[in-house]
C-alpha positions in Angstrom: 7.6 240.8 -161.3 5.2 242.8 -163.2 4.7 239.8 -165.4 2.9 238.0 -162.4 4.5 234.6 -163.8 7.3 233.9 -161.1 7.6 230.4 -161.8 9.1 228.4 -164.7 8.3 230.1 -167.9 9.5 232.2 -170.9 12.2 234.1 -169.1 13.9 230.8 -167.9 13.9 229.5 -171.4 15.4 233.0 -172.7 18.1 232.3 -170.1 18.6 228.7 -171.3 19.0 229.7 -175.0 21.3 232.4 -174.2 23.6 230.1 -172.2 23.4 227.6 -174.9 24.4 230.1 -177.6 27.3 231.1 -175.6 28.3 227.3 -175.5 28.1 226.7 -179.2 24.6 225.3 -179.3 24.5 222.9 -176.5 21.1 221.9 -175.0 20.8 223.7 -171.6 18.5 223.0 -168.7 18.3 225.7 -166.0 18.1 224.5 -162.4 17.6 225.8 -158.9 21.0 225.1 -157.7 24.4 223.7 -159.1 24.1 220.7 -156.8 20.6 219.8 -158.2 22.2 220.2 -161.7 24.8 217.6 -161.1 22.3 215.3 -159.6 19.9 215.8 -162.4 22.5 215.0 -164.8 23.4 211.7 -163.2 19.7 210.7 -163.0 19.1 211.6 -166.7 22.0 209.3 -167.6 20.6 206.5 -165.5 23.7 206.5 -163.0 22.7 205.3 -159.5 22.7 202.3 -157.2 25.4 199.8 -158.0 27.4 202.3 -160.0 30.8 203.9 -159.0 31.3 207.6 -159.8 34.9 209.1 -159.5 35.2 212.6 -157.9 38.3 214.5 -157.1 39.0 214.9 -153.2 39.8 218.7 -153.8 36.4 219.9 -154.4 33.2 221.3 -152.4 31.3 218.7 -150.8 28.4 219.3 -153.2 30.0 217.4 -155.9 29.9 214.1 -153.6 26.7 214.7 -152.2 25.1 215.0 -155.7 26.7 211.5 -156.5 25.3 210.2 -153.2 21.7 211.5 -153.8 21.7 209.4 -156.8 22.5 206.2 -155.0 25.9 205.8 -156.6 29.1 205.2 -154.7 31.5 208.1 -154.6 34.9 207.0 -155.3 37.6 209.8 -154.6 40.7 210.6 -156.7 43.8 212.7 -156.3 44.6 215.6 -158.2 47.6 217.0 -160.1 50.1 218.9 -158.1 50.5 221.4 -160.9 47.0 222.2 -162.1 45.2 221.1 -158.7 42.6 219.3 -161.2 42.2 215.6 -161.6 43.6 214.1 -164.8 43.6 210.8 -166.5 46.4 209.2 -164.4 44.5 209.8 -161.3 41.2 208.7 -162.7 42.6 205.5 -164.1 44.0 204.8 -160.6 40.6 205.1 -159.1 38.5 203.4 -161.8 36.7 200.1 -160.7 34.7 197.6 -162.6 31.4 199.4 -161.5 32.8 203.1 -162.7 30.0 204.5 -164.9 30.9 208.2 -164.6 33.5 210.5 -163.6 33.1 214.2 -162.5 36.1 216.4 -163.3 36.0 219.7 -161.2 37.4 222.7 -163.0 38.6 223.9 -159.8 39.2 227.7 -159.2 38.0 228.4 -162.8 41.0 226.7 -164.4 39.4 223.9 -166.9 40.7 220.4 -166.4 42.4 219.0 -169.6 38.9 217.3 -170.8 39.8 216.0 -174.1 42.2 213.3 -172.8 39.5 212.3 -170.1 36.9 212.0 -172.8 39.2 209.9 -175.0 40.1 207.7 -171.9 36.4 207.4 -170.8 34.8 206.5 -174.0 36.3 202.9 -174.3 35.1 202.1 -170.9 31.6 203.3 -171.5 32.1 206.0 -168.7 30.1 209.2 -168.8 32.0 212.5 -168.1 29.9 215.0 -166.2 31.9 218.2 -165.6 31.6 220.2 -162.5 32.0 223.8 -163.7 30.6 225.5 -160.8 33.8 227.6 -160.7 34.3 227.9 -164.4 31.5 229.7 -166.2 33.3 232.0 -168.7 36.4 230.0 -168.8 37.9 228.3 -171.9 39.8 225.2 -172.5 43.2 225.4 -174.0 41.9 225.1 -177.6 39.6 228.0 -176.9 36.4 226.2 -176.7 34.1 227.6 -173.8 33.9 225.5 -170.9 30.8 223.5 -171.3 31.3 222.9 -175.1 32.9 219.2 -174.4 32.0 216.0 -172.4 28.7 214.6 -171.8 27.5 217.3 -169.7 28.8 220.3 -167.8 26.9 221.6 -164.8 27.1 225.3 -163.7 26.4 227.0 -160.3 25.0 230.5 -160.2 24.8 231.0 -156.6 25.4 234.4 -155.1 29.2 234.0 -154.9 29.7 232.6 -158.5 30.9 234.3 -161.6 27.3 235.2 -162.4 24.5 234.7 -160.0 20.8 234.2 -160.6 20.3 234.5 -156.8 20.3 230.8 -156.6 20.6 228.5 -159.5 22.6 226.3 -161.9 22.3 224.7 -165.2 23.3 221.6 -167.2 24.7 221.8 -170.9 24.1 218.5 -172.6 25.8 217.0 -175.5 23.2 214.4 -176.2 19.6 215.5 -177.0 18.1 212.3 -175.4 19.9 213.2 -172.1 18.5 216.8 -172.4 15.0 215.8 -173.2 14.8 213.2 -170.1 16.2 216.0 -167.8 13.7 218.5 -169.0 10.7 216.2 -167.8 12.6 215.1 -164.8 13.3 218.7 -163.5 9.4 219.1 -163.0 8.4 216.0 -161.2 8.6 213.9 -164.4 5.7 215.7 -165.9 5.6 215.7 -169.6 4.7 219.4 -169.8 4.6 222.6 -167.9 2.0 224.8 -166.6 3.4 227.7 -168.7 3.3 225.4 -171.9 -0.1 224.1 -171.3 -1.6 227.7 -171.0 -3.2 227.6 -174.6 -4.1 224.1 -174.5 -8.0 223.1 -174.5 -7.6 221.2 -171.3 -4.7 223.0 -169.4 -5.1 221.0 -166.2 -4.4 217.8 -167.9 -0.9 216.1 -168.0 0.8 212.9 -167.8 3.8 211.9 -165.4 6.5 209.8 -167.7 9.5 209.5 -165.4 10.8 209.9 -161.9 11.1 213.6 -161.1 12.1 216.3 -158.8 11.5 220.2 -158.2 14.8 221.3 -159.6 13.5 223.9 -162.2 14.7 227.5 -162.2 11.9 230.2 -161.9 11.4 233.3 -164.1 12.4 235.7 -161.5 15.8 233.9 -161.0 16.2 233.6 -164.6 15.7 237.5 -165.1 18.7 238.0 -162.6 20.7 235.7 -164.6 20.0 237.6 -167.9 20.9 240.9 -166.5 24.1 239.4 -165.0 25.1 238.1 -168.5 24.9 241.9 -169.9 27.4 242.6 -167.3 29.6 239.7 -167.3 32.4 240.8 -169.3 33.1 243.6 -166.9 33.0 241.1 -164.1 35.5 238.6 -165.8 38.0 241.4 -166.9 38.0 242.7 -163.3 38.8 239.4 -161.7 41.4 238.6 -164.4 43.0 241.9 -163.4 42.9 241.2 -159.7 44.4 237.8 -160.1 46.8 238.9 -162.5 48.2 241.4 -159.9 48.4 238.8 -157.3 50.3 236.4 -159.5 52.7 239.0 -160.6 53.4 240.1 -156.9 53.8 236.5 -155.6 56.0 235.2 -158.4 59.3 233.6 -156.9 58.1 234.1 -153.3 59.1 231.3 -150.9 56.7 231.7 -148.0 53.7 232.4 -150.3 53.3 230.0 -153.3 50.6 231.0 -155.9 49.8 228.2 -158.3 49.3 230.2 -161.4 46.5 230.0 -163.8 46.3 231.5 -167.6 44.1 234.3 -166.8 43.7 235.3 -170.3 41.6 232.1 -171.1 40.0 231.7 -167.5 37.2 233.3 -165.5 39.1 233.1 -162.2 36.9 231.9 -159.3 39.6 231.5 -156.5 42.8 233.2 -155.8 44.8 230.6 -154.0 48.1 230.7 -152.1 49.9 227.8 -150.5 51.3 228.6 -147.2 53.0 226.4 -144.6 51.6 228.4 -141.5 48.2 228.9 -142.6 46.8 229.7 -139.2 49.5 232.5 -138.8 49.0 233.7 -142.2 45.2 234.0 -141.9 45.5 235.9 -138.4 48.1 238.3 -140.1 45.6 239.0 -143.0 42.8 239.5 -140.5 44.8 242.1 -138.6 45.3 243.9 -141.9 41.6 243.9 -142.5 41.7 241.5 -145.3 39.5 238.4 -145.2 40.8 234.8 -146.3 39.3 231.3 -146.5 39.8 227.7 -147.2 38.4 226.2 -150.2 38.1 223.4 -149.4 38.8 220.7 -147.0 39.4 217.5 -148.9 36.5 215.3 -149.1 38.4 212.3 -147.9 38.9 214.2 -144.7 35.1 214.6 -144.0 33.4 211.9 -142.0 30.7 211.3 -144.7 33.2 210.7 -147.3 36.2 209.3 -145.5 37.6 205.9 -146.5 40.2 204.4 -144.3 42.3 202.9 -147.1 42.4 205.7 -149.4 45.9 207.4 -150.0 45.5 210.9 -151.8 48.8 212.5 -151.0 48.6 215.7 -153.2 45.0 216.4 -152.0 46.0 215.8 -148.4 48.8 218.2 -148.6 47.1 220.8 -150.4 44.4 220.7 -147.9 46.6 221.6 -145.1 48.3 224.6 -147.1 45.5 226.2 -149.3 44.3 229.6 -148.6 42.0 231.8 -150.7 42.5 235.6 -151.0 39.8 238.2 -151.8 38.8 237.8 -155.5 35.5 239.6 -156.3 33.5 240.8 -159.5 33.6 244.4 -158.2 36.9 244.4 -156.3 38.5 248.0 -156.3 42.1 248.9 -157.1 42.2 250.2 -153.2 41.0 246.9 -152.0 43.5 244.9 -154.2 46.2 247.2 -153.0 45.3 246.5 -149.3 45.6 242.8 -150.0 49.0 243.2 -151.9 50.5 245.3 -148.9 49.1 242.7 -146.3 50.7 240.0 -148.6 54.2 241.9 -148.9 54.4 242.5 -144.9 53.8 238.9 -144.2 56.4 237.7 -146.8 
């Protein structure tokens, strides 16, 4: 605030560089939301009208809306019953002659198995754009941080994510040419920024070289992000501890099934249980002063993205049974114990 330069500037660049270093040197573009990050990645790769993009049905609507904004057609895929993520089999079943990109979602912080997806995509000329809104700070099975594979990985830093910038997002690109194009497109296609022109002889002069948007992250949001990164290890450890306690408590339960994730390599975002009588369960938890949610209604059940002929049995079943428990960066032991007591009394 004291710098008086609140818009896109040096603090945003510092945030991008720090994220890039965490991801093994990837090219990072910071944006104003996770949704615009996904749209910008599609635009930078020239994916749009006439193209098909495969999206898992079990995701937040933002994934599909970003594709729709590009002009491409959303093609929905089912998910794997064990991981709740999309896999190669589901992607192949959804592939069309017009498929130009796939958007695997690292649902609840568990990374999709991305290596087989990249291997499958390359011979078909399909770009892999990962939706990692839930998975900042998670690692693939080989130890690589999420964001270090695929053509591009999109993060969200909104108020409920693993770190926040207030509102914001970012794209980690593999190819420098995709990054260069996205950097121009995020500020209306202008070939420079007001900040970068400060020392120029004619600072008012610029050129417009591409289609563009107002998608950049301002300095004051990046400043929040930099301070969040300093505290991130503590956030991640706390969420791992909370989810680990839930998994231990519910292991072997019949009424409440918790699909487990390997907390040691993930930054958990959702603590999910599968329950047959969801309304009764949520009412019980509310009576015990515990909030719950449903993340999410599968996309094929929403009017905007419903397709009469689509058959996605796993996503459909999960959509009827999933329920989210509290999982917070600053959740206390007492709060976790309240959740565990409410779960025990229901079971």
